[in-house]
C-alpha positions in Angstrom: 229.4 67.6 153.1 228.1 64.5 154.1 229.5 61.2 152.2 227.0 58.7 151.1 227.5 56.4 154.3 226.3 59.2 156.6 223.1 58.3 154.7 223.2 55.2 153.9 223.6 52.3 157.1 224.1 49.1 155.3 222.5 47.1 152.4 219.5 44.8 154.0 219.9 41.1 153.4 216.9 38.7 153.5 215.5 36.4 151.2 212.8 39.0 150.2 215.4 41.4 149.4 217.7 39.6 147.6 214.3 38.3 144.8 213.5 41.8 144.4 217.4 42.4 144.0 217.1 40.6 140.8 214.2 43.4 139.1 217.1 45.8 140.2 215.2 46.7 143.6 217.8 47.3 146.2 216.7 47.8 150.5 219.1 49.8 152.6 218.8 50.5 156.6 218.7 54.0 156.2 219.0 57.1 159.1 216.1 57.9 160.1 216.1 61.3 160.0 217.0 61.2 155.5 214.9 62.1 152.8 213.8 60.3 149.3 216.6 63.3 147.9 219.1 62.4 150.3 218.5 58.8 149.7 219.1 59.2 145.8 221.8 61.4 145.6 223.9 58.9 148.6 222.9 56.0 146.4 223.6 57.6 143.0 227.2 58.9 144.9 228.1 55.0 146.4 227.2 53.2 143.4 228.8 55.3 139.9 227.3 54.6 136.7 223.8 53.7 138.4 220.4 56.1 137.9 218.0 56.0 140.4 214.5 55.6 139.0 213.0 55.4 142.3 212.8 55.7 146.3 210.3 54.4 148.7 210.7 54.4 152.5 209.3 52.4 154.9 209.5 53.5 158.6 209.7 50.4 161.3 208.8 51.8 164.7 210.3 49.8 167.9 208.0 47.0 169.4 207.6 45.5 172.7 209.9 41.8 173.2 210.5 39.6 175.9 212.9 36.9 177.4 211.4 35.7 180.0 210.9 37.9 183.0 212.7 40.6 181.3 210.7 42.7 178.8 212.1 45.8 176.5 211.6 47.6 173.0 213.4 47.1 169.4 215.0 49.8 168.2 213.2 51.6 165.9 214.8 52.4 162.1 213.5 53.5 158.8 214.5 51.4 155.4 214.6 52.5 151.5 213.6 50.7 148.6 215.9 51.9 145.7 214.3 51.2 142.6 217.6 51.5 139.8 217.4 52.0 135.7 220.3 50.5 133.7 222.9 48.4 134.8 222.4 46.1 138.4 224.2 46.6 141.4 226.5 43.7 141.0 228.1 44.3 144.7 225.0 43.4 146.6 224.2 40.5 144.7 227.0 38.1 145.8 226.3 39.0 148.9 
């Protein structure tokens, strides 16, 4: 059985995600193979007593970066925006 932390890698802490947290929308970096149902179950297990209302996922493709003459690519990733009903997640608001 997967633990919630096999699906959710880390919360994304940025200005936009902290503004969304006021309206109970939380952003997490997730495994690229995770489905919306996997993400919903993982958030409900990781934060007991919270109910997930909806999950939106965004695939963030890699893009080319340059530093001087050296060029490379950034790593592609997937993030999930989770809408919680009920109490807010206080653990993520103070980070």
